[in-house]
Chimera marker file (.cmm) of the C-alpha trace (Angstrom):
<marker_set name="trace">
<marker id="1" x="-5.448" y="-12.763" z="-50.829" r="1" g="1" b="0" radius="0.5"/>
<marker id="2" x="-1.751" y="-13.335" z="-51.067" r="1" g="1" b="0" radius="0.5"/>
<marker id="3" x="-0.167" y="-16.181" z="-49.146" r="1" g="1" b="0" radius="0.5"/>
<marker id="4" x="3.301" y="-15.760" z="-47.814" r="1" g="1" b="0" radius="0.5"/>
<marker id="5" x="5.692" y="-18.520" z="-46.961" r="1" g="1" b="0" radius="0.5"/>
<marker id="6" x="7.228" y="-18.380" z="-43.523" r="1" g="1" b="0" radius="0.5"/>
<marker id="7" x="10.661" y="-19.890" z="-43.552" r="1" g="1" b="0" radius="0.5"/>
<marker id="8" x="12.463" y="-20.915" z="-40.426" r="1" g="1" b="0" radius="0.5"/>
<marker id="9" x="14.685" y="-17.838" z="-40.728" r="1" g="1" b="0" radius="0.5"/>
<marker id="10" x="11.676" y="-15.489" z="-40.935" r="1" g="1" b="0" radius="0.5"/>
<marker id="11" x="10.066" y="-17.172" z="-37.948" r="1" g="1" b="0" radius="0.5"/>
<marker id="12" x="13.312" y="-16.864" z="-35.986" r="1" g="1" b="0" radius="0.5"/>
<marker id="13" x="13.499" y="-13.171" z="-36.887" r="1" g="1" b="0" radius="0.5"/>
<marker id="14" x="9.910" y="-12.658" z="-35.754" r="1" g="1" b="0" radius="0.5"/>
<marker id="15" x="10.548" y="-14.431" z="-32.441" r="1" g="1" b="0" radius="0.5"/>
<marker id="16" x="13.700" y="-12.365" z="-31.841" r="1" g="1" b="0" radius="0.5"/>
<marker id="17" x="11.772" y="-9.179" z="-32.629" r="1" g="1" b="0" radius="0.5"/>
<marker id="18" x="9.002" y="-10.174" z="-30.203" r="1" g="1" b="0" radius="0.5"/>
<marker id="19" x="11.526" y="-10.972" z="-27.464" r="1" g="1" b="0" radius="0.5"/>
<marker id="20" x="13.098" y="-7.528" z="-27.901" r="1" g="1" b="0" radius="0.5"/>
<marker id="21" x="9.699" y="-5.878" z="-27.728" r="1" g="1" b="0" radius="0.5"/>
<marker id="22" x="8.827" y="-7.803" z="-24.564" r="1" g="1" b="0" radius="0.5"/>
<marker id="23" x="12.146" y="-6.779" z="-22.986" r="1" g="1" b="0" radius="0.5"/>
<marker id="24" x="11.312" y="-3.140" z="-23.705" r="1" g="1" b="0" radius="0.5"/>
<marker id="25" x="7.804" y="-3.635" z="-22.320" r="1" g="1" b="0" radius="0.5"/>
<marker id="26" x="9.151" y="-5.222" z="-19.131" r="1" g="1" b="0" radius="0.5"/>
<marker id="27" x="11.611" y="-2.349" z="-18.628" r="1" g="1" b="0" radius="0.5"/>
<marker id="28" x="8.803" y="0.183" z="-19.068" r="1" g="1" b="0" radius="0.5"/>
<marker id="29" x="6.610" y="-1.707" z="-16.608" r="1" g="1" b="0" radius="0.5"/>
<marker id="30" x="9.424" y="-1.795" z="-14.024" r="1" g="1" b="0" radius="0.5"/>
<marker id="31" x="9.884" y="1.959" z="-14.420" r="1" g="1" b="0" radius="0.5"/>
<marker id="32" x="6.130" y="2.548" z="-14.105" r="1" g="1" b="0" radius="0.5"/>
<marker id="33" x="5.968" y="0.426" z="-10.947" r="1" g="1" b="0" radius="0.5"/>
<marker id="34" x="8.830" y="2.422" z="-9.464" r="1" g="1" b="0" radius="0.5"/>
<marker id="35" x="7.057" y="5.700" z="-10.277" r="1" g="1" b="0" radius="0.5"/>
<marker id="36" x="3.820" y="4.368" z="-8.787" r="1" g="1" b="0" radius="0.5"/>
<marker id="37" x="5.563" y="3.309" z="-5.579" r="1" g="1" b="0" radius="0.5"/>
<marker id="38" x="7.074" y="6.784" z="-5.236" r="1" g="1" b="0" radius="0.5"/>
<marker id="39" x="3.698" y="8.395" z="-5.942" r="1" g="1" b="0" radius="0.5"/>
<marker id="40" x="1.924" y="6.234" z="-3.367" r="1" g="1" b="0" radius="0.5"/>
<marker id="41" x="4.666" y="7.011" z="-0.832" r="1" g="1" b="0" radius="0.5"/>
<marker id="42" x="4.107" y="10.739" z="-1.401" r="1" g="1" b="0" radius="0.5"/>
<marker id="43" x="0.338" y="10.259" z="-1.125" r="1" g="1" b="0" radius="0.5"/>
<marker id="44" x="0.704" y="8.375" z="2.172" r="1" g="1" b="0" radius="0.5"/>
<marker id="45" x="2.919" y="11.166" z="3.530" r="1" g="1" b="0" radius="0.5"/>
<marker id="46" x="0.415" y="13.817" z="2.495" r="1" g="1" b="0" radius="0.5"/>
<marker id="47" x="-2.504" y="11.898" z="4.018" r="1" g="1" b="0" radius="0.5"/>
<marker id="48" x="-0.517" y="11.521" z="7.227" r="1" g="1" b="0" radius="0.5"/>
<marker id="49" x="-0.027" y="15.307" z="7.358" r="1" g="1" b="0" radius="0.5"/>
<marker id="50" x="-3.744" y="15.861" z="6.713" r="1" g="1" b="0" radius="0.5"/>
<marker id="51" x="-4.669" y="13.462" z="9.533" r="1" g="1" b="0" radius="0.5"/>
<marker id="52" x="-2.274" y="15.246" z="11.897" r="1" g="1" b="0" radius="0.5"/>
<marker id="53" x="-3.736" y="18.649" z="10.949" r="1" g="1" b="0" radius="0.5"/>
<marker id="54" x="-7.285" y="17.359" z="11.429" r="1" g="1" b="0" radius="0.5"/>
<marker id="55" x="-6.356" y="16.031" z="14.877" r="1" g="1" b="0" radius="0.5"/>
<marker id="56" x="-4.905" y="19.412" z="15.853" r="1" g="1" b="0" radius="0.5"/>
<marker id="57" x="-8.011" y="21.180" z="14.569" r="1" g="1" b="0" radius="0.5"/>
<marker id="58" x="-10.288" y="18.797" z="16.492" r="1" g="1" b="0" radius="0.5"/>
<marker id="59" x="-8.335" y="19.301" z="19.719" r="1" g="1" b="0" radius="0.5"/>
<marker id="60" x="-8.493" y="23.074" z="19.225" r="1" g="1" b="0" radius="0.5"/>
<marker id="61" x="-12.241" y="22.981" z="18.634" r="1" g="1" b="0" radius="0.5"/>
<marker id="62" x="-12.811" y="20.837" z="21.736" r="1" g="1" b="0" radius="0.5"/>
<marker id="63" x="-10.729" y="23.255" z="23.806" r="1" g="1" b="0" radius="0.5"/>
<marker id="64" x="-12.684" y="26.235" z="22.416" r="1" g="1" b="0" radius="0.5"/>
<marker id="65" x="-16.032" y="24.584" z="23.163" r="1" g="1" b="0" radius="0.5"/>
<marker id="66" x="-14.852" y="23.679" z="26.670" r="1" g="1" b="0" radius="0.5"/>
<marker id="67" x="-13.789" y="27.292" z="27.273" r="1" g="1" b="0" radius="0.5"/>
<marker id="68" x="-17.115" y="28.570" z="25.908" r="1" g="1" b="0" radius="0.5"/>
<marker id="69" x="-19.033" y="26.124" z="28.088" r="1" g="1" b="0" radius="0.5"/>
<marker id="70" x="-16.987" y="27.160" z="31.135" r="1" g="1" b="0" radius="0.5"/>
<marker id="71" x="-17.619" y="30.861" z="30.385" r="1" g="1" b="0" radius="0.5"/>
<marker id="72" x="-21.349" y="30.276" z="29.981" r="1" g="1" b="0" radius="0.5"/>
<marker id="73" x="-21.445" y="28.249" z="33.172" r="1" g="1" b="0" radius="0.5"/>
<marker id="74" x="-19.526" y="30.928" z="35.105" r="1" g="1" b="0" radius="0.5"/>
<marker id="75" x="-21.813" y="33.670" z="33.783" r="1" g="1" b="0" radius="0.5"/>
<marker id="76" x="-24.966" y="31.822" z="34.826" r="1" g="1" b="0" radius="0.5"/>
<marker id="77" x="-23.749" y="31.363" z="38.414" r="1" g="1" b="0" radius="0.5"/>
<link id1="1" id2="2" r="1" g="1" b="0" radius="0.2"/>
<link id1="2" id2="3" r="1" g="1" b="0" radius="0.2"/>
<link id1="3" id2="4" r="1" g="1" b="0" radius="0.2"/>
<link id1="4" id2="5" r="1" g="1" b="0" radius="0.2"/>
<link id1="5" id2="6" r="1" g="1" b="0" radius="0.2"/>
<link id1="6" id2="7" r="1" g="1" b="0" radius="0.2"/>
<link id1="7" id2="8" r="1" g="1" b="0" radius="0.2"/>
<link id1="8" id2="9" r="1" g="1" b="0" radius="0.2"/>
<link id1="9" id2="10" r="1" g="1" b="0" radius="0.2"/>
<link id1="10" id2="11" r="1" g="1" b="0" radius="0.2"/>
<link id1="11" id2="12" r="1" g="1" b="0" radius="0.2"/>
<link id1="12" id2="13" r="1" g="1" b="0" radius="0.2"/>
<link id1="13" id2="14" r="1" g="1" b="0" radius="0.2"/>
<link id1="14" id2="15" r="1" g="1" b="0" radius="0.2"/>
<link id1="15" id2="16" r="1" g="1" b="0" radius="0.2"/>
<link id1="16" id2="17" r="1" g="1" b="0" radius="0.2"/>
<link id1="17" id2="18" r="1" g="1" b="0" radius="0.2"/>
<link id1="18" id2="19" r="1" g="1" b="0" radius="0.2"/>
<link id1="19" id2="20" r="1" g="1" b="0" radius="0.2"/>
<link id1="20" id2="21" r="1" g="1" b="0" radius="0.2"/>
<link id1="21" id2="22" r="1" g="1" b="0" radius="0.2"/>
<link id1="22" id2="23" r="1" g="1" b="0" radius="0.2"/>
<link id1="23" id2="24" r="1" g="1" b="0" radius="0.2"/>
<link id1="24" id2="25" r="1" g="1" b="0" radius="0.2"/>
<link id1="25" id2="26" r="1" g="1" b="0" radius="0.2"/>
<link id1="26" id2="27" r="1" g="1" b="0" radius="0.2"/>
<link id1="27" id2="28" r="1" g="1" b="0" radius="0.2"/>
<link id1="28" id2="29" r="1" g="1" b="0" radius="0.2"/>
<link id1="29" id2="30" r="1" g="1" b="0" radius="0.2"/>
<link id1="30" id2="31" r="1" g="1" b="0" radius="0.2"/>
<link id1="31" id2="32" r="1" g="1" b="0" radius="0.2"/>
<link id1="32" id2="33" r="1" g="1" b="0" radius="0.2"/>
<link id1="33" id2="34" r="1" g="1" b="0" radius="0.2"/>
<link id1="34" id2="35" r="1" g="1" b="0" radius="0.2"/>
<link id1="35" id2="36" r="1" g="1" b="0" radius="0.2"/>
<link id1="36" id2="37" r="1" g="1" b="0" radius="0.2"/>
<link id1="37" id2="38" r="1" g="1" b="0" radius="0.2"/>
<link id1="38" id2="39" r="1" g="1" b="0" radius="0.2"/>
<link id1="39" id2="40" r="1" g="1" b="0" radius="0.2"/>
<link id1="40" id2="41" r="1" g="1" b="0" radius="0.2"/>
<link id1="41" id2="42" r="1" g="1" b="0" radius="0.2"/>
<link id1="42" id2="43" r="1" g="1" b="0" radius="0.2"/>
<link id1="43" id2="44" r="1" g="1" b="0" radius="0.2"/>
<link id1="44" id2="45" r="1" g="1" b="0" radius="0.2"/>
<link id1="45" id2="46" r="1" g="1" b="0" radius="0.2"/>
<link id1="46" id2="47" r="1" g="1" b="0" radius="0.2"/>
<link id1="47" id2="48" r="1" g="1" b="0" radius="0.2"/>
<link id1="48" id2="49" r="1" g="1" b="0" radius="0.2"/>
<link id1="49" id2="50" r="1" g="1" b="0" radius="0.2"/>
<link id1="50" id2="51" r="1" g="1" b="0" radius="0.2"/>
<link id1="51" id2="52" r="1" g="1" b="0" radius="0.2"/>
<link id1="52" id2="53" r="1" g="1" b="0" radius="0.2"/>
<link id1="53" id2="54" r="1" g="1" b="0" radius="0.2"/>
<link id1="54" id2="55" r="1" g="1" b="0" radius="0.2"/>
<link id1="55" id2="56" r="1" g="1" b="0" radius="0.2"/>
<link id1="56" id2="57" r="1" g="1" b="0" radius="0.2"/>
<link id1="57" id2="58" r="1" g="1" b="0" radius="0.2"/>
<link id1="58" id2="59" r="1" g="1" b="0" radius="0.2"/>
<link id1="59" id2="60" r="1" g="1" b="0" radius="0.2"/>
<link id1="60" id2="61" r="1" g="1" b="0" radius="0.2"/>
<link id1="61" id2="62" r="1" g="1" b="0" radius="0.2"/>
<link id1="62" id2="63" r="1" g="1" b="0" radius="0.2"/>
<link id1="63" id2="64" r="1" g="1" b="0" radius="0.2"/>
<link id1="64" id2="65" r="1" g="1" b="0" radius="0.2"/>
<link id1="65" id2="66" r="1" g="1" b="0" radius="0.2"/>
<link id1="66" id2="67" r="1" g="1" b="0" radius="0.2"/>
<link id1="67" id2="68" r="1" g="1" b="0" radius="0.2"/>
<link id1="68" id2="69" r="1" g="1" b="0" radius="0.2"/>
<link id1="69" id2="70" r="1" g="1" b="0" radius="0.2"/>
<link id1="70" id2="71" r="1" g="1" b="0" radius="0.2"/>
<link id1="71" id2="72" r="1" g="1" b="0" radius="0.2"/>
<link id1="72" id2="73" r="1" g="1" b="0" radius="0.2"/>
<link id1="73" id2="74" r="1" g="1" b="0" radius="0.2"/>
<link id1="74" id2="75" r="1" g="1" b="0" radius="0.2"/>
<link id1="75" id2="76" r="1" g="1" b="0" radius="0.2"/>
<link id1="76" id2="77" r="1" g="1" b="0" radius="0.2"/>
</marker_set>
């Protein structure tokens, strides 16, 4: 196994390279967080629309059952 000698200059180069890579990683993470926030915002909006539609459907079904019950009650009298 070959041993290599790490001089101060090589270590400095490695540290600079790592810092650059971390800067790139941080930029990518910021971009990903921004995309995730936008995606969650869209998901919340869609879920809000689904909840509203379900409420309208429930109200319509209650009204239909009430009308059916009233018709059955009127027919039996």
